[in-house]
C-alpha distance (Angstrom), angle and dihedral (degrees) to the residues before:
residue distance angle dihedral
M1 . . .
P2 3.83 . .
I3 3.80 119.2 .
S4 3.75 127.4 -142.4
P5 3.82 120.4 -103.1
T6 3.81 89.9 -111.7
E7 3.79 92.2 53.9
F8 3.82 90.4 47.2
L9 3.80 92.1 52.8
K10 3.81 91.5 48.6
K11 3.81 92.0 47.4
Y12 3.79 93.1 54.1
G13 3.80 97.4 41.1
F14 3.78 100.8 -100.8
E15 3.78 94.7 120.7
E16 3.79 111.4 148.7
E17 3.78 114.0 -118.2
D18 3.79 96.2 -161.3
E19 3.76 117.3 44.3
E20 3.77 116.7 -143.0
R21 3.79 118.1 -112.3
D22 3.77 113.7 -95.0
H23 3.83 108.5 -113.1
S24 3.79 96.6 -179.4
L25 3.78 121.3 132.2
R26 3.79 89.7 -117.5
H27 3.81 92.6 54.6
N28 3.80 92.5 46.6
A29 3.81 91.1 49.0
M30 3.81 91.2 50.3
E31 3.81 91.6 49.8
H32 3.80 90.4 49.2
A33 3.80 91.0 50.0
K34 3.81 92.4 48.9
H35 3.82 93.8 50.6
L36 3.78 107.3 44.6
K37 3.79 113.4 -165.0
R38 3.77 136.5 165.8
P39 3.82 109.4 -71.5
H40 3.81 118.7 -113.8
A41 3.80 96.0 -146.9
G42 3.76 141.0 -2.6
T43 3.74 146.2 123.4
P44 3.82 122.5 -61.8
H45 3.80 86.8 -103.3
D46 3.84 90.1 56.4
W47 3.80 90.8 52.0
E48 3.81 92.9 48.1
E49 3.79 89.3 50.8
W50 3.82 90.9 48.3
E51 3.81 92.8 51.0
R52 3.81 91.4 47.9
Y53 3.82 92.3 48.8
K54 3.81 91.7 46.9
K55 3.83 90.8 54.2
E56 3.81 93.6 45.8
H57 3.84 96.3 44.5
P58 3.82 109.2 25.6
D59 3.81 93.6 157.0
E60 3.83 93.1 57.5
V61 3.82 96.8 55.4
E62 3.80 120.8 86.3
D63 3.80 116.4 -135.5
D64 3.81 111.9 -123.1
G65 3.82 93.6 -166.4
K66 3.81 94.6 -110.9
S67 3.77 124.3 113.7
D68 3.79 119.5 -120.8
N69 3.80 91.9 -131.1
N70 3.82 96.4 85.9
């Protein structure tokens, strides 16, 4: 029965100590969702939604150091 490359590397002592960072779209989307910041672009509807969310959940939004009066 064939073994996977990962199992082969573990069997013969080539196990990686440091895992590489996940660069998948899913991972990036999850990181973005966990760390809510002011959007850089978007439609007027996106900005209205952002302002509404920021007022309703001020403790969940990370401050980016910029004022909203740009």
